[in-house]
Steps between C-alpha positions, in 0.01 A plus 500: 500500500780747567619478142181623359531850361859518495694636207747253344865608551680650203173575310367864458122587526325485154530829336816618684718536178221672308434748796875567508516560121207753515686681781836496324390595155424881557841545671668394175308703254761789501771244447302349203508829326880554568601147440313469173655808367850403616450137385394619156799730493743237599358240245522774226853585614624139485326468148692816380824346617442194278337243750192294433196538720611174671778685681284761675228235561723245677712761678207674653356166608817352659703815607225751578738782583416796273816701547721193472314392190567836322881462602493129375435638141852640487644187691349284224645720222839498652775238547424207727603597849310315771695674786404836377141405464509358862656814641264724310200303607615500863554886490175588321285271724686539809204685654293175497729363779364779723142448366541133608600599852202717540260232387633220732215536741228565248592181302469284803214236481450540116577130444558397138443852386819628653740383219294691239475800731881515526552452120254756399575773755558811276500865621128546444396171657707578800361849531147368494546194722700684757273799533145389403234474767352151434126507572365289779420148408747485206779247527839687512689219303254492203478881487867522467500222247253667281671838515818325389331292225305784356798713481695220336223447243496868415870513423507164319205588274626853423849379414368218272261733329771754452739239343216385270383855395870637487550366153176677382604846638775718343616797708814621670544286821784715647452580862227228569698353779448817707146397586640279784652809649172681461311220653726507811459874540109459495524223754708732728267776456203294582668384820594859586144609461380213708730544792481796739863464643742530223810444721579153338445631153735787551773288668473257189535789256788652694702191554442397132632834374795478741603153388436582132758790536745260683479191277340618176201389299629141458586415854287695752174271515621233740690711752222754492241231574717363786541842648125574479420170656741579789392849567130426476555201733665730756237777459205264469334590839551876483357495140209284605417738797526791271244333265266424778526868624417627145 
């Protein structure tokens, strides 16, 4: 009699995934607009460099790192140098190390969804999953899973269509790679407007500028990220108190 009415272990109540999908989708709509434009641009850019649509399609599916995928075009066109490719990838995507540290607690208890959440954690998915207020009654793991999956689908479909349509469009593609920089600027501005306390943002800008001057454009990213992590860790409580007071 004591077993009657118990929920089987490891199984979610019916409709859990659909409920999480409905909650996650509105959060990803701004990313959809940005990713589709960026993905189309990336696919067209690869086509203009002489690559078939298979390249942006498979790279967007398996790499899912927009800025690195743009850089990979030049790596594919140059001499084979795996060490350079590894170092470049580490430098460009070093920020994901810090994203991962920030998400350790949030990814607890997500079960089999965790490997995909780790693989698919881009800047935009991290921003949503870290800051979004998940509605009551919505499973956290499924919510983060669908945010990640939807953003992945947006990038994959945009890149694939860009690669297919690239051969049909004839125009000057110089400067298309700048759209990634523009996307990061928009994300930063959105976070700036959302937060009342801008101490962390100003520290990030100041330290990045300092290390840019010290190490140059090719070598400042990793030391700047380490410095930002260290300073924000030391000042975490004062910053949080300042945010609460604001």
